[in-house]
C-alpha positions, -999 to 999 in steps of 0.1 A, spaced: 375 -571 -650 412 -561 -651 419 -526 -638 435 -507 -666 459 -480 -655 469 -467 -689 458 -467 -726 490 -486 -734 478 -515 -713 444 -515 -730 459 -513 -764 484 -542 -756 455 -565 -746 435 -554 -778 464 -562 -800 471 -597 -784 434 -605 -785 428 -607 -748 400 -583 -751 380 -565 -776 365 -529 -773 331 -544 -771 342 -565 -741 357 -536 -726 328 -512 -728 305 -540 -715 328 -545 -685 329 -507 -678 291 -506 -680 288 -534 -654 312 -515 -631 292 -483 -635 260 -502 -625 278 -517 -595 291 -483 -584 260 -463 -592 257 -453 -556 286 -428 -562 263 -408 -585 293 -401 -609 274 -405 -640 241 -389 -648 235 -408 -678 252 -437 -695 254 -438 -734 251 -476 -736 237 -477 -772 262 -453 -788 291 -465 -767 285 -501 -778 281 -490 -815 313 -471 -814 332 -500 -797 320 -523 -827 332 -498 -852 366 -496 -834 370 -533 -833 364 -535 -871 390 -507 -875 414 -527 -853 411 -557 -875 416 -536 -906 446 -517 -892 428 -483 -896 421 -476 -859 429 -441 -845 455 -435 -818 429 -435 -790 414 -469 -798 404 -484 -765 402 -451 -747 368 -451 -728 360 -417 -718 334 -398 -696 323 -364 -704 315 -337 -678 278 -328 -681 287 -294 -696 304 -306 -729 281 -313 -758 277 -345 -776 254 -345 -807 221 -363 -801 229 -367 -766 215 -349 -734 236 -322 -716 222 -303 -687 252 -287 -668 236 -306 -639 210 -279 -637 171 -283 -636 170 -254 -662 184 -278 -689 167 -309 -679 158 -330 -710 179 -307 -734 195 -326 -762 225 -312 -779 223 -305 -817 260 -306 -822 292 -320 -806 319 -300 -790 351 -297 -810 370 -317 -785 344 -345 -788 346 -346 -826 384 -349 -824 383 -376 -798 357 -396 -818 378 -391 -849 407 -409 -831 384 -437 -820 378 -427 -784 346 -444 -769 324 -419 -749 306 -439 -723 284 -412 -705 281 -378 -690 295 -372 -656 277 -352 -627 292 -319 -618 285 -287 -598 256 -269 -614 270 -247 -644 305 -258 -630 300 -234 -601 313 -251 -570 342 -269 -553 326 -299 -540 299 -312 -564 273 -304 -538 255 -279 -560 244 -303 -587 206 -305 -591 210 -343 -593 226 -350 -560 260 -352 -547 289 -372 -562 305 -394 -535 344 -397 -533 351 -433 -543 380 -434 -517 358 -424 -488 322 -419 -496 317 -396 -465 339 -370 -483 334 -348 -514 351 -356 -546 359 -320 -553 344 -297 -580 331 -288 -602 344 -317 -622 337 -340 -594 318 -366 -613 346 -368 -640 373 -372 -613 354 -398 -593 346 -419 -625 384 -422 -633 393 -428 -596 367 -456 -593 377 -471 -626 343 -465 -643 362 -452 -674 399 -449 -683 398 -410 -687 373 -382 -685 371 -345 -698 362 -317 -674 363 -280 -675 385 -258 -653 373 -222 -646 391 -217 -613 406 -252 -604 375 -274 -614 398 -301 -629 429 -298 -607 410 -297 -574 389 -328 -578 419 -345 -593 438 -337 -560 409 -350 -539 404 -382 -559 441 -390 -566 442 -387 -604 462 -365 -629 443 -332 -639 453 -308 -664 443 -273 -672 458 -263 -705 469 -227 -715 439 -206 -722 434 -208 -759 452 -241 -765 419 -261 -766 387 -250 -782 357 -241 -760 331 -246 -788 305 -269 -773 314 -263 -737 285 -247 -718 300 -213 -708 304 -202 -671 331 -176 -676 344 -174 -711 377 -158 -705 386 -184 -677 370 -217 -690 392 -244 -703 385 -281 -712 411 -306 -700 416 -342 -692 415 -362 -661 436 -394 -663 455 -420 -644 490 -411 -658 508 -382 -674 511 -399 -708 474 -403 -713 469 -367 -704 494 -356 -729 479 -378 -757 445 -364 -751 456 -329 -751 476 -336 -784 443 -348 -800 421 -320 -787 443 -290 -790 447 -267 -821 430 -240 -841 392 -242 -845 371 -220 -868 343 -221 -843 364 -205 -814 382 -173 -823 402 -174 -790 420 -205 -799 457 -202 -807 468 -211 -842 502 -223 -829 512 -257 -841 504 -285 -816 534 -304 -805 533 -341 -802 530 -339 -764 530 -376 -759 563 -379 -775 580 -352 -752 579 -370 -719 617 -377 -717 634 -363 -686 644 -326 -690 680 -323 -702 702 -302 -679 694 -286 -645 662 -268 -639 653 -236 -623 622 -241 -601 604 -216 -580 580 -224 -552 556 -197 -539 565 -193 -503 532 -174 -497 514 -207 -506 537 -232 -491 539 -215 -459 503 -203 -456 486 -208 -424 457 -225 -439 477 -253 -455 475 -288 -440 509 -294 -422 513 -328 -439 508 -313 -473 534 -287 -465 559 -311 -453 554 -332 -485 559 -302 -507 592 -295 -489 602 -331 -494 597 -328 -531 617 -296 -530 646 -312 -511 647 -341 -535 649 -319 -565 677 -300 -548 696 -330 -541 693 -340 -579 712 -307 -587 682 -284 -597 679 -250 -584 647 -246 -563 640 -212 -547 613 -196 -527 597 -167 -545 574 -142 -528 540 -137 -543 524 -115 -517 491 -112 -537 474 -143 -526 447 -124 -508 438 -108 -542 434 -139 -563 400 -152 -550 383 -118 -550 396 -110 -584 384 -143 -597 349 -139 -582 344 -104 -594 352 -113 -629 338 -148 -633 304 -137 -618 301 -109 -641 308 -131 -671 284 -158 -657 256 -131 -654 260 -124 -690 264 -161 -702 235 -173 -682 210 -146 -695 202 -169 -723 184 -194 -700 152 -175 -698 124 -202 -703 117 -190 -738 140 -205 -763 149 -238 -746 152 -256 -714 130 -254 -684 99 -231 -685 79 -227 -653 44 -242 -654 34 -213 -631 41 -185 -655 12 -164 -667 29 -139 -689 62 -129 -704 77 -113 -673 65 -140 -651 81 -166 -675 114 -150 -671 112 -146 -633 97 -179 -624 117 -200 -649 149 -187 -637 140 -187 -601 128 -224 -602 153 -236 -627 186 -223 -611 201 -236 -578 210 -214 -549 247 -210 -558 241 -202 -594 216 -176 -584 240 -161 -558 267 -157 -586 243 -143 -612 233 -117 -587 268 -110 -577 278 -106 -614 249 -84 -621 258 -61 -593 295 -57 -604 283 -48 -638 255 -25 -628 257 13 -633 277 30 -607 297 -1 -598 311 -13 -632 342 9 -626 346 1 -589 344 -37 -594 346 -50 -629 371 -25 -645 393 -27 -613 392 -65 -613 404 -65 -650 433 -41 -640 443 -64 -610 441 -94 -634 466 -78 -657 488 -69 -627 487 -106 -615 496 -119 -649 525 -96 -653 538 -106 -618 534 -143 -628 552 -138 -660 580 -120 -642 586 -153 -623 590 -172 -656 617 -149 -667 640 -166 -642 624 -200 -637 612 -229 -657 583 -240 -634 564 -231 -602 556 -257 -577 527 -253 -551 500 -273 -534 469 -281 -555 446 -277 -525 448 -265 -489 438 -298 -475 425 -333 -485 388 -340 -495 365 -326 -467 333 -340 -454 300 -333 -469 284 -303 -456 316 -289 -440 316 -257 -459 281 -257 -472 269 -230 -448 299 -207 -455 303 -197 -493 334 -178 -485 352 -210 -469 341 -229 -500 354 -201 -524 388 -203 -506 391 -240 -516 403 -225 -549 430 -202 -534 461 -223 -550 443 -229 -583 427 -197 -595 461 -180 -603 464 -203 -633 429 -193 -647 434 -155 -640 468 -156 -659 459 -181 -685 489 -203 -679 489 -242 -680 487 -260 -647 486 -297 -636 478 -315 -605 498 -347 -599 486 -374 -575 518 -377 -555 509 -374 -519 490 -395 -494 477 -381 -461 477 -400 -427 438 -398 -431 442 -422 -460 432 -395 -486 454 -384 -516 465 -349 -524 480 -333 -554 514 -315 -562 506 -286 -586 530 -273 -612 526 -241 -632 545 -235 -665 546 -205 -689 521 -200 -716 520 -227 -742 547 -247 -725 527 -279 -721 554 -301 -737 578 -290 -709 551 -293 -682 543 -329 -692 580 -339 -693 586 -323 -658 555 -340 -645 565 -374 -657 600 -368 -641 583 -359 -607 558 -388 -608 587 -413 -614 603 -399 -582 573 -397 -558 
């Protein structure tokens, strides 16, 4: 099978009759079977995918196909698709079938995207390595001894391994951008409120965002264009008009003002090769006449603690619904109501999820609420203000996506803090709500890719895509 790198290539072959959507899906299904050892997919939706492919083939003949015709997509296993199973990669939701589709899924299907299956992830999107899934690790297709990143590790691995053209993930603290960096694909976290969260299983509701993982910037822009916009089912979604992102990829006119966070680029924990590469990108931009200046952001040490105080508090609340009563796993060892709650949650949740629930319950508890949660919210506002101050003088912020390349399995498993620090360059975008993208620009001497990350002001995805395309053409 031809390895398609862009939707435009697929659609060119569809229009010339070289391939049909039915052929395309069949070939992806064969490839998924060949590479099932990667454990990227928990379930393949063979029947519904083939049915949709036939429908799209008919529409193509009639000239009525949507703009995503030929786009074969994987869904992270925390995004609902009506009459299909969804489990957030947790034992507590084994066998659960969704009664409705997420808004993003409905919008993709309406434009004739084909959803081929659900991708493995860290349990309830809590993790940075895809090692917390109840259904086993996902392997990085570029080096199977290494993690693919998390929590959207299966979604990133599926795109990198050519098991689908694109996938949807969720990003709460870097869960799209970090695996995108580890697997060498494009990963976008939109502005908070740009995309509806309706139908995404909640981890931390004021941080979660759905976004695409793709092989190029154009496909990312097109997917956001389809998914974004007001939704009556999610009151946090902005009612702003959605630009035609895919039509705004022309190089930026005039010279740009770009900041780089010196506290990140010069951080002791940053891999030296990644540091050197970031500086090479900075030098290239300067030579092309853009202003690129270091900006101090001496709050790096506050990012991860603030993130974990607030997200665990929200997780404690959101995950209270999984109690063994209404739906999902119920312990066979329960004897009364109290034991049903205790045993179902104890047996149904994994170690990391239980750790975060307990942390969140603690920071919300009487006597500690003001000391932790309220203070965390004040720090969040402070960090947002400081980030917005940078954008008063600069168009974009450049920084690494990750401290290093994909690490070996088990390397951080015994030390939760070390694992949490994997998010140190990504959580700022979630805390502040700004859009951010990881671009697969770098290649390490160990053979693994790494991403260059770009931040933009709130709702400036159109400019972010244009600048990202500009960088990718010069990598």
